[in-house]
N, C-alpha and C positions, 0 to 999 in steps of 0.2 A: 267105654274112657272115663273117668271121675272127673269132677271139677278140683280134685286137688292133687291130682296128677302133674307131672313135670311140664313145666312150660318147655321145654325143648323137649324133642323123643328122646330117650334113652337116657333121661337124666329124672329117675324117681326119686320124690321126695324133695323137688327144688323148691317146690312153692311154701312147702313146708319149712325148709330154710329161711327162706324170706321174710316169712310171717311172724313180724315182730322179734326179731333175731331168736328163733326158736333154739332149744336146748342141743348143742352137739352139731349146730350148723357153723360158730363160728372155733377156728384152730386157735390152739392156747399161743398167745402171746404175752407181751408184758402186761402189766397191772394197770400201768400209765396206757399204755396203747389201749389195753380192753376197754376202758374206760371212756376211750373217745371212740371208740370204735361202736359205742353204745349209744355215744349221741350219732354219728355219722349216717347219712342215709344210705340204704339198703335198698338194691334191688338184684331180682336175679342171683340172689348168693353172690353178690358183688356188694363190694364196700367202698363208697364215692370217697376215695382216699383225699382227692385234691382237685382244684378248679382254677385253673392262668387264666388271665384275662390282660390284654394289652394295656399299658401305662400309657399316660398322656403323653405323647409323639411317636406311641409305637417302637420305643426301642430297647423294650424290655417285654415280659411276660411276667406277671406279676401275680402271686397266689391272692384270692381275692378275700382277704380278710384275714387278721390273725386265728390261728388254731384254733384257739381258746373262746372264740367267739363268732366263727363261723362251723368248727363241728367237724373239718379236717384232722385227718390222723395226725398227729406230733411227728415232728422230723423229718418233714418235706422241706426243700430249700423255700427261700421265699421269693424266689425269681431268678428268672433265665435272660439274660442277654439274648437279644436276636440274631445278632451276629454270631453267637458261638454255636458249641456241636455240645446237644443233649439230644434224649430220646423227644423231650417235649416240644422243643424248639424244631425237629425234624420232622416232628409230625404237623406242627402248625403250619410249617412251610408249605409241606408237600401235599397236606390235607388227606394223607392214609393214615390207618391207624398203625399202632405198633402192638406186638404181645410177647413181649420179653417178662422175663424172672429177674427176680431180684439178684439171683448170681451172674445171670447177663449184665445188667446196668452198673452192679460194682465192677465187673471186669472192662466196661467203657468210663473206669474211675467218675462215676456220676454218683450223688450222693444216694444215698439210702436210709431210710429210717433205721435206726439200731433195733433188734430186737424183730426184724423181718425175716424171717427164714430162707435161705437162701432158692428154695424152691417155689417161693411164694409166686405165682402167676399172676402178672397184672397187665393192664390196657391201657396205652396213652391212645385217645382219641381227639380226633379234631371237631371243635362246637364251630357248628356254621357252612356256609361253602366258599366254594373257590373266590366267589367275588366278595364275600361279605364275611372275614375270617371274624371268629368273636372271640376266641379263644380256644383253652385244651383242658379235658380234664382226664383225670389220672383215677383206676379202679381198681383194687383188691381183691382177688379171689377169697372167697370166706368158706367153698366148698371143698379144695384138697383137690379137687379135680381137674383144674384147669380152667380153660376157654375154649370150647369145641365149637363146632360152626353153628351151632344153633344159639348159643348164647354170646358169640360174637355177635350174631345178627342182632343178639337183645340189647347187647351195648351199644350198638350204631343206633338202631332206634332210638334208645336214651338216649345219647349223646346231641340228636336232631330232637328232641323233646326238651333237652334243655338248651339248645338253640332257640326253639320257639319261645321258650319262657323268656330268655333274655329279650327278644324282639319283642314281645307282648308285654312290657311291662317292667322287665330284670333291668339291672345293671349291667355293664358298662354302657355307656352310652354312643358309644363311636364305633363302628364297624370298620375293618382295615383289608387292603388286600396286600401280597406281600409282592415287594418292588424289585423284577427282573434285575438280578445282577445289583442290587443294594442291599445294605446292612439293615435296613430298616423297613419299614410299615408305611403306606400310602393312605389314609382316611379314605374309606369307600363311601361313605355317607351316613347320616346319621341313625341310631336306631330310638325308637321312641322310650319315654320312659317315665314316669309315674313323677308329679311334682312333689318337692318335701325334703325330710331326711336324706332320702336313697341318693339322691342329688348329688351329695357333699362327700360320701364315700360309700363302699363296698358294704352293707352290712349284713346281708344273707347270702349265703354260697347259695346259686341256681337249685343247684341238686336238694336242698333242705325243703324250698317251694316246692319242687315235684313230691318231695318225701312225704309231706304233708298233704298232697291231692292224693297221695296215694294210687300212682297208675296201676290200670289194670292189663295184664297179657294175655295173650291167648296164641297157640298152635293148632292150624289147623291143616287136618290130611287130606291132599287132594285126592287121592286114588281113592278112598273110604269116605271122604266127607265128614270124619269125624272130626271134632275139634275139643284141645282139653284147655280149660281158663282158670284161673286162679279166683280167690274169691273176691277180691277187689272186682275185676271183670263182672263178675257175675253179680256185686252189689251195685253196681254201676248201672245193669240193665234191670235192678231190682229181679234176681232170681234167685233164690235162696239154695245151696249147695244141696241142699239134700232133695232139690227137685229139680237140678239138673240131668238131662240123659245121654249128654255128650253129643248130642245134633247139632249142627249148626242151623235146621230148621228151628229150633228151638230160640235161638238167640235172635233169628231174624223175627220172628213172629213179634216180638217187642218193639219193632225197629216201625216207625212210621210209614204207612205204605208208598208215598210219593218218595222216599229216599232208596226204596227197596234197586231201582235201577243201579243208583250210583255203586250200592256195596257190592251188589253182583257181579258190577264192572272190574272188582278187582280179580274174579277167578274167572272171568270170559276167557273161552278160547281164542289164542291167535292175538291175544291182549295181554298175558301175562310180560313183566318184565323185573329184571332179577332190583332195577332202581326201585329206590323207595318212593310209596305213595302216600298220599294225605287227605284227608275228605273229612267232610262233617256230616254226623248223621242226628236225625232225632228220636228217642224211644219214648213211648207213652208210658208214665209210670201209674202206681194203681189208683192214687187221687184223681187222674185224670189230665194232672200237668204236663208237659213236656222238657223235656232233660235235652240238653245239646251236648253231643259227646265229639271227641275227636280222633281219628282214627291215623293211627302209621302201621304201614303195614311194608313186607319185603318178600317178596317167593324167594323159597331156594330152591336150587335144580338136583337132580338125582346124578351121578357121574355119567347117564349119559345125555346130560343135556337138557332133560325135558325137567318140567315144573315138578315139584314133589311135595312142598309143604308153604304154606303161609304162616311165616313170622307178625305177631301185631302186637302194638300197645294202644290203650286206650285210658282217653282223660277226660275229665269232666272239662266242656270248654270253655264255660263259661270264665275259668280261673284264668285262660290262656288269651285273652280278649285284654286290647288296651285297655284303658280307662275310657277313652272316647268310643263307644261303642257306635252301633252301627243305626240308632236311631238318633245319635248326637249328631252323628255325620248328616243323615238323611235333614235335621232341622239345619244344619249349618249349611247346608247345599238350598235348603229354600230360601234362608237370608239372604244368600248370594244371587239368587235368581230374583228375590223381590227387588233388589238394587239396578237389576240391570234393564236397559232401556230398547235396544236392537236386537235385531234378531244375531249378529253378530256379537253381541256383548253374550247373549245368553249361549251360544256356542263356547265359546271361550270358558265360560265358568262350568260348562258340561266336561268341557274337554280336562280341565284342573281336575272335576271328583274323579271323572273314570279314569284318569291317568295314576294318579296314588292313592289319596285318602280310602277313595270306597273300593275299588278292583282290582290299581294295578296294572290296567290293561297297557298293550303294549300300543297300540293301533287304535285312535279314535276317529268317526268320521259323524259328523251334523250335518243332516240336509234336512232343506223342505221339499213337500210334495207337491209338484204342480202337474195338474195333468196327470200324465207316465211319464214324468222324468222325476227325477232328484236332484234336484237343486242344491247343490254341495254349499252349506255357509263356511264349515272351516274343516280344515284335515290337519291332524297331529298323526307324524311328524309331515309338515309342508311339502316334501319334496316329492317328486312327481315319481324319483324311482323308486321309491317305498310302498307304491302302489302297483295292484297287477295291472297289467297292459292294457284291459279296456278302462278301465281310468284313465292311465295315460293318453289312449288316445282321443279321448273325449275332454282334453284337457285345452278347452277353446280359451277361456281368461284365467284368471286368478284362479278358479277352482272348477274344477271338470262338471258338466251336467249328465249326469249317467241315466240311460233309459231302464226304465223299470221292468221292461220285459226281458232284458237279458240278466233279470236277477229275481227267476221265479221263487228260491225259497225267502227271499225277504217281501215278495210281493203276496205269497202266501200269509205271511206272520202280520202282514200291514192289513191285508184283507180280513183274515181272525181277531185283529187288536190283539195279540198274544205276542209274549216276550219270547222270544225264540233262543234257543241254547243250542249251538253248536260244538260237540266235542271234538278233541284232536281225530283225525283221521278219516271224518265224515262224508261221504258222498254228498258232494256239494258243486256247483258251478264254480270255475276258475276264478270270476269275478269276486267271489266271496272266501273261497278255500285260500286264495292269495293274501286276504285283507287279514285271517286269524287260522294259520297253520296249525295253533295249539289251541284252540278253542275260538269260539267265537259267540257272542251275544248281540243278537237281532232286536231294536227296541222299537215299537211302534210310539209314537209322540203322539196320544191324544189328546184332544181338546174339543168341548162342545158339542160330545155325540161323534165325532169323525175323528180321522185320522190326518194330521197335517205337516208331519215329518216323521223320518225315521234316524235313531241314534244306532252306529254299529260300533262295536268295541271288539278287537282282536287281540288275543296272544300269542307271541310268537313260540316260547314254549309249554307243552302238554300242558292243559289249566282243568282243573275239576270242578265242576258247580255243584255247590251246595243247595238244597233246597233254601236255606235262609237268604244266599247270596239271588236265587232267583226274585224271593220278594222285597230286597234290596233295590233287585234291577227294576221291579216291578213300579216300586214307590217312587224310584227316581224317576221314570217313564212320563209317568205322573205328573210330576212334580215341572219336568222339562217342558212339556204339553203345552200346559196351562200356560208358563213361560213364553216359550215363543208365539202363544195366539196371541199374548198381550206386546210382545215387539211387534208383531207383525202389523199390530193396529196402530203402533206407535210409527214403524216406519212406514204405512201409508200417510199417515200425516205428514211425516218429514218429507217424503216426497211432493206431495202437494205443495208442502211450504218449500220448498226447494226450488219446484219449478218454478211457483209464483214468485221467490226470489231473483231468480234466472232470468226470467220474462221483464222482470222492473229495473233491471241493472243491463248498462251495454254489456254486449256480446262482446267485443273489441274494441280495443279503443284504436284514434286515427294514428296516421303516421304524419309526425308535426315536421316541419321546416324550421331547422334552427333549435330540435331540441326532440325530448325521446320522455314520455308519460307511461308510465306503469300503476297500477290497482292490485290492491287484494282486497277482498272482500270473506271475512270470515261468522258463520252466524254462530247465535249463541247456543251454548251445548244442555241448556234447560230450558223446559218448556215446549212450546210449539217451535223453536228454532229458527222463526220468521221474524224480521224487524225490521226499523227504519230505518237503517241510514242505507245511505245511497251517495255515489259520487256518478261524475260526468266530465267528458273534456268535450268541448263544443268548439270546432272549427269555426272562426266568424270570417276570417278569407284567407288569404293566402300569405299572410302573417302576422293576424292577429289568433287568439285563442282562449278560451275562458275556461277556466278549470273551477268545478263546480263541490262540494260537500256536502251532507246536510245530516241530520238525523230527528227522524220523527217520534215521538213521546211514544211509549211503549212498545210489547210485543207480541203483536196480533195480526190477523189477516187485516184487519181494519186500519193499523199502521202500516203494512205494507203498500195497500189501497191507496191512503194519503201519499205516501213516499212516491209512489210511479205517477200521480196527478201532480204533485208538484215539482218531479224532476222534470216532466213532458212539459210544462208552462214555464219553466225559468228556461227551457233550450229553445221555445217557441218564441220567448221575449226578447232572448240573445240575439237572434240570427235576423231578428227585425232590425237589430242597429241599436236598440236600445242601451243606453250607458249603464255601468253596473249598478248604481244606485237604484235607477229606474226598473231595472230587472227585479231587484230584490224588493220594491215596494208594491209592483203590480203583485211578484208572486203573493206578498203579504196578503193585500187587498184580496185575493181568489182563496187564501187558505180562511181569512174571516167570513168571507161570502157562503163558504161552504158548512157553515152553522154545525161546525164538531166540535168537540171538547178538546182533540188532540193539537197540539203546538209542534212546532219544527224547528229545529234550530239549522243555520248555513252559514256559509261562507264562502262567496262569488268572489273569484280571482281573474283579472284580464289581462293579459301580457302581450305587447308588443315584441316580437318575437325580433324586429328590427333592431330597436333601441335598446331592448331590455326594459322597458318603463314596464312597469306593473302598477294594478288600480284594483286595490281589496276592499270589498265591502263585506261588514260580520253583522249576522243578525243573532245575536246569541252564542253563537258557535264558538269551538278554541279557535285562537288564533295560528296564524300558519307558523311554521318554522323554517329557518332558512340556515341551508349550509352553505359556507362561503367556499370560493375556490381554496382559500389556504387551509379549512378545516375546521376552522372557527364555528362557532352554529349561537343563533338567538333566537328569541322568540320575538314575531315582529311585533310591534307599540302600534297597536290599531284599535281607532275607534270604532266603538261596534253601537247595536241598536238593539231592540227587544227581538225577541224571537218572533217566526211566522206565526201568524193568527192571535195574536194577542189583541192588539190596536191597530185599529184601520189606518190610521194616519202615522204610525211610526216614522220618523225621519231615518237614515243610514247614510250616514256618510264615510263620504272616500278616503283612501289613505295611500299616499304614491309611493311605490317603493322601486329604486331601480336597482336590476341585476348586474352582474356582470358574468359573462360567459365562463363555465363551470359551478353557476349555481345552484345549489340543489334546493326546490322550495316542495315543503311537504304538508300537506293537507292532511287531518284527523279526525277521527270520531273520538270520545270519551270512553267507550269500552276499552280502547289500547291504553289508557296512561289512568284510569281510573277506578278501583272495583272498592269492596270490602276491606281490603289489606293494604289497600296501596290511596293514598292520599292524591289528590288531583296535582299536587303542585311538586311532590315527588316523583309523578309519574313524566310529568311533563320534563325535569331535568333527567329522567330516567332515560327518556326517547331523546333528549339532546347531546346526551352521550354514546348512544347508539348510534345516531344521525354523525357523529365525530369520529367515530373507530370505521364506520362503513366506507366502503370503497365505493365513491361514485362512478365507477368505470362502468360497472355493472348494476344499471337500475334493479333490474328484478329481483338479482341476488342480496341487494342491500334494500328490497323492499321485504322479502322473506325473513332479513336479520330481525329487523323493526318489527315485526309481527312476534319472534322468540318461538319458544317450542310448540307453541298449542296447547299448551295445557287445558283445563277444565277454565270456560269460561262463563260469568253471569249474562253477560250483554255483549252483542254482535259488536264488532270489530270493521268498518272500514276505512282504509288508505290507500292515499293517491298521493304521489312523487311523480316531482316534473324535473329532467338535469336541462337546466337552459346553456345551449352551445351557442347560442348566436350564428348570425347567420354570416357565410365567408363572404360572400358577394352579394349586397342588399341589392334588392329591385329597383331600379329608377322610376320617378312617377312623376307625373306631371298633368295638369289640370286645366278646365275653360270653364267658365261659365257662359253657357248660350244664351245670349239674349232674343227676347220674342220680337226680332225685327225679318223684314222681307228677305234680306241677304243673311240670316244668320247660318243657313246651311254653307252657303260658301264661305262664311267665316272660320266654321269650325273645320273644314276640308282645309284651307289655309293653315290654319293651324297645324294639323295633323301632317300635314305633309312638310312644314319648316321642322316637326318634332321629328320624325322619320329621317329627316334629311342629316338631323345632327347627331342621331342613334348609328347610322349608316344601315341602314336599313332603305334599300331601293327594290329590291325584285320581286318584294310582297307591298308595294307602297299604292300601288292601283288597286287590287282586291280589299286593301284596308281601307282607303279613300272611298270606293263605292260602298262596303260596310256601315264607316261613320256617316256618309248619306243618309242611307237607308234608316238607322238607327236615330238621330237626330229628327229626321223629318217624322217619323212615327211618335216620337216624344213629344214635338211643336204643335202636331196636327191631333192628335188623339190626348193629350193631355193639358191641365190647366198647370200654370206657376212655375218655379225655377227648374229647368234644366240643368246636368252638368254634364261634362263629358271628360274621363280622364282615362289615361294611358299610361301602363306598364310595361316594362321591358324587364324582363328578370331571366338571363343566361339567353335561350334562343328562342322562347315564348314571349308574346306580345298578347297584352290582354287591349280591348277596345271594350269601355263600359259607360253606358249613358244612364244616367240616375234620373227620374223626374219623380213627381207628386201624389201620382195615380197609383194604389194598390194593385189593380189591374192586371193580371199576367198578359202577358200578348200573346196571342191564338193565331195560327197559321190557320189560312180560309181552307175549308173542304174543298175547294175547287178553283180555279180561275180560268175564263175560258179567254179568246184572243181579243174578245170586245171589252174585257174590262178595263180599267183605268188605273185599277189598284188592285192591293191583294199578291204582289208577287214578293214584296220587300223581303219578307223573313223568308221566302223561300232563296231569294238570292243570299241573303245572310249564313241560311245552313249550308248553302254549296259552297261558298267563300272559305268560312271557317273551318279552321281543326275539330272546333267544337265550341257552342255557344248555349245559352242559359240566362234563366231572370230568376234572381234573388229580393225577397222582400227586404226592404229597409226602413227604419224609422219613418212613415207617414207618406212611404211611398213605395219605388221598386227600383230595380237595376238589371239591365238587360245588360249583358257581356260576350263578349266573340273573344277567340282568342286563334292567333296564328303562331305556324313555327317559321321563325324568319333565319336570313342568314346577313349576318353582318359584314360591311365590307369594312375592311382595313383605315382608319383613320386617327386625327388628335383625339386625344383623352376625353370622354363626356365633358359635355361641361365648357370645353376649352376650345378655341379655334372659328373659324368663321360658319360650322355649322352647328355651334351650341343651339340649345333650346332658347327660342325668344325668353324676352323679360315680360315679356305682357305675361306672361303664363303665373308668372310669380308662384314656383311650386312651394308650397309648406304644409307639412307631416300635420295630422291632423291630431290636435290636442284635447285627448279627452280629459283635464285634469284644468282647462280654460274656465273662464267666469261663465260661457253657457253653457258647458259642459256640466257642471255643479249643479245647474238648473235644472231635472229631467223636464220641467213643463217646457224650457226653454227650447231644450235639445229636441223635444216631442214634436212640437210645432214644426212645420214649414210653410215658407214663405210664398206666396204666389202672386208676388210684383215683382218679380225677378233679382229681390236680393239674394245675395249668396246664403245659401242652407249650409252653415256649418257641419260637418261632419257626415253630412247627406249620402255619400259616395265612401261607405265603409272601406272599399279595398281602395287604398290610394286617393282619399277626401283631402282635400287641399281649399283651402281661401285662396280667392281671386281677387283682383282689384275692384272698386265700386265703378270704374268707369270704362269705356271700351277698350280694348288693346290697343297698342301700337299697330299700324299698316293696317287698319280697318279699312 
């Protein structure tokens, strides 16, 4: 069988008819049509008469360019309405070709070019697939023999090549699907197209571009193994027509050996199908260069349904590729991976590349390798139902962890560090077969001499793997492995930074009586992501709380360490009972003494939850923002001092502000209101607007709204909000200064008894008097200086607190025998009390005991014969008084028995300087 034979069996001379419009090939038409036919593309003895593509909006099929420019035969209509009836529209909508004659079209009252003989055979073929309709082409038989089965097969392969040409860079720009029951088309997605003038209008018909490429074609007889090929086919594989013996082995000898399995799969017994198949292969040219060819083939069956012959068309693959070739895609992938930071970022880039630009996979998984398990980073699609059962079974958290022993095929690929390509129908384990029923690529991800992960790409429809695709996937795996290794190192640093940050910030905020506090922290999204921002909520007593926020200079482990030390120091100074200015002054001296180059800003706010009084101290930090109950906002005008760590003797004045119930106070760091694109003043105004619009009923949601969408940040952010609600029933307080007299304990008992009668507490009175005796006696015997007794009644709980000037905490004796004269006092206090303890206060300590009491009905508090005696003179502690403004005065305690203002932080009061009445 010679190379000049027909492209289809029983059609001698067909390829000669094709070649350059050989004489005798064309039937006599009118002169004008003959001239047009001379310009029109020809293939397999047929002329490409017209190509129709969807218009913008998809309501019409239009001729792809004027006839005089496109080369189409004259006389064909310029367009067809998609809602109408015509052979072109019917084929476009149904996706099935028609093979009418000119007379049959005329009988349907369709426009037929003048001079076209009535018996002229026509072919109307769809271009594209059911879900991507690109247009329709019309061909006219030039042999006079009509379109038999083989020629129809060649025309359908030709239409598929036209579709490939359009998708690879031709025009139109949009593919369409036919809407069910609708009169128009629905866009199905963009088709790649070249930049330049071709975007403006259809300058070339797709067939002209293919004619320039001159498709080669062949017919393979399966029962003999003989092949007939046209001159173009032999030219593509560099075989001279005179030297071709018609044997398929002669053609295969020119193919690269690695591509032979793919070529032989076309005729592999049991896998032949009537559907067209496509693959790419390489041939070695006499110069040693490689040429890529793209092959489309279709198997024709005999009357008994057995495969009889294979029709194929071949074209130079380089002309069918988009302008952005695989090298550019790999370069773009490399650039995208260079910008990733975390393993999750790497996985998302890989999914985006494998799903569309590179290989168009339907299912992608990226996983790290830890011991014998695959720790999945990203799955796409993310729904569990899209993955095999074993993956769903292991779906313990956001992504499953799959044991490698259940995937032996993947384990072998990882062990050998090679890309594994599994074709459709291969015998693999169910866990992999479900990932890619139409084909599966297993990509080991190597880095630094070992495999650190794997990537799986699966296809639902049968997918042919070409040698070029293997090279592309191998290059992709290498890039991803290196990027994943860098990301793992960054993730380790990030985890260290996160752990450090988490350990230095409060794990949870305390519950407050009369208010709700919430906090938010967001790390920076560049660098190590560990910064110096911090916050704290420090309960000072049952009715007082301190809010602190600060920022250490820089983003480093050193900044985080300084932050942790400063936060701990401020908490320690605060719980000792120092006023706000002294707390900040002590923290400043501490940071100066650390001899570090870093400084810190801080804002310290102390609140009285009963009265709503607030005292604010700033050290170079942003002022607090207030949202009043009526929705108005303000930036509190506060005096400020230098940042901590700048000057040891800096002054930090106190600013007093009153809060009404329903007020929200917001403390924040500059990362929330200042950036390279946002000025500080504008940021503060924006934050005030957000405060005004937010609902204070949900403090947590309010904080989230202030943070915004969490987009990329150059600085870390700390935010502390507290909604002040006020205390519905404020506690009742009274106090007594204990003078160092022989009968001092008796007077303390008398004062306590009168107070309990006034409060209506009778049942627990004896136990309370015993505790007062023990605590006052211990303070007088074991300490020097002033002693104070404070009583507080809050609901059904009563607290007895005795404050002295000794910092030593009370300690229970290890044992107390029967002959001991002391050492049982604390045992009695522990036995009588619901709870007890000791807390440090400024210059001393406070030992307290609590009781659950039952109050008897009586006259309102402070009225009637049982009222608290005037001698007690209860006055609330005033931190902004003259003594409080001087930290040195506050820090000192009087050992002469004079009243020490504010020493007893819970319920501290001032009493008269003389002995009370009733002594």
